[in-house]
N, C-alpha and C positions, 0 to 999 in steps of 0.2 A: 295807823302807820305801823308797819312791820318793824320788829326790833332791829333788823339789819339796816333799815333806812333811818332809824332814829339817830340824829347826830350826837345825842347824849350817850349812846351806847358805846362810843369809842373812847370816852373819858373814864379813867380809872384813878380815883383819888389816891389809891395805893402807889401810884407811880410818882407822886410828889415826894421829893427827897427830904426826909425829916431832918437831916443834918443841916441842910441849907435853909429850911423853912422858918426857923426862928428869927425874930425881928433883927437882933444884933448880928447873927450869922449871915442873914440875907444882906444886911447893910455892908458887912465886911466884903462879901463876895461881889456885890454890885460896885463898891468903891474900887476894890482891887482889879476888877475887870476893866476899869477905865485908866489905870496907871500901870507902869511897869512894876513898881514896888512902892511901898509906903512905910514910913516908920510908925512906931507904936503911938507916939504923941499925935501924929497927923490923923491916924485912924480914930483915935479916942476923941479928938476935937470934932471930926466930921460926924461921928455917931453920937456925940454927947453922952458918953457912958463913963463908968468908973474904970480905974486900972484893973481891979479884980474881975469885974464883969467882962471886960474886953479880953483879959488873959484866959479866962475859962472858955470863952467862945472861940478864940484863936486856937486854943489847944484842941478843941473838938474838931475844928476844921482841919487842923494839922494831922490829927489821928486818923481822919478819914482820907488823908492824902490829897486834900483839895488846896491846901495852903502850905507853903514852905516858909518857915520862920528861921531867921538867922540872927543870932545874938552875938554882938561884938562889943568892943569898947572904943569910944572916942576919947582918948586920954584915959581918964579914970571913970568916965561916965558911961554907963551901959547904954547900948543902942540896939533896939530890937526892930528888925525890918521884916515885912511880910510881903509875899507875892503869890499869885495864883500859880498852881502847877498846871501842866497840860491836862491832867485828869480833872482838876478843879474847874478849868475853863470849860471842858466838855460837860461836866456835871451841871455847871451854871446854865449853859445853853439849853441842856435838856430840861432843867427846872423851868426856865423861861418858856420853853415850848409847852410844857404841861400847864402852866398858869395861863398861857395864851389860849390853850384849848378850853380851859375852864371858863375864861371870860367870854369866849366866843359863844358859849351856850346860853348866855343871858338874854 
């Protein structure tokens, strides 16, 4: 089969977004894609992770512009809420497309 006809020729592992690809970050992106916004405790419970681990991964997604994090107070209690940005939603869809292309090769 000629390289141009090989379905594997169209897949480039370099196109998989490394920021999203980590297990916790992927979980954050997947969860936030299904809700308008979520608070820190809700995300932590869904992903069964620690405060510190979740904070680090949220920051990485925030630094990439994929997630917007808002910190407020409810009385004296801190409240952290996160939501996908439009850029994050586009990046997540592109990520899913790349993974779908990889799975289609099996």
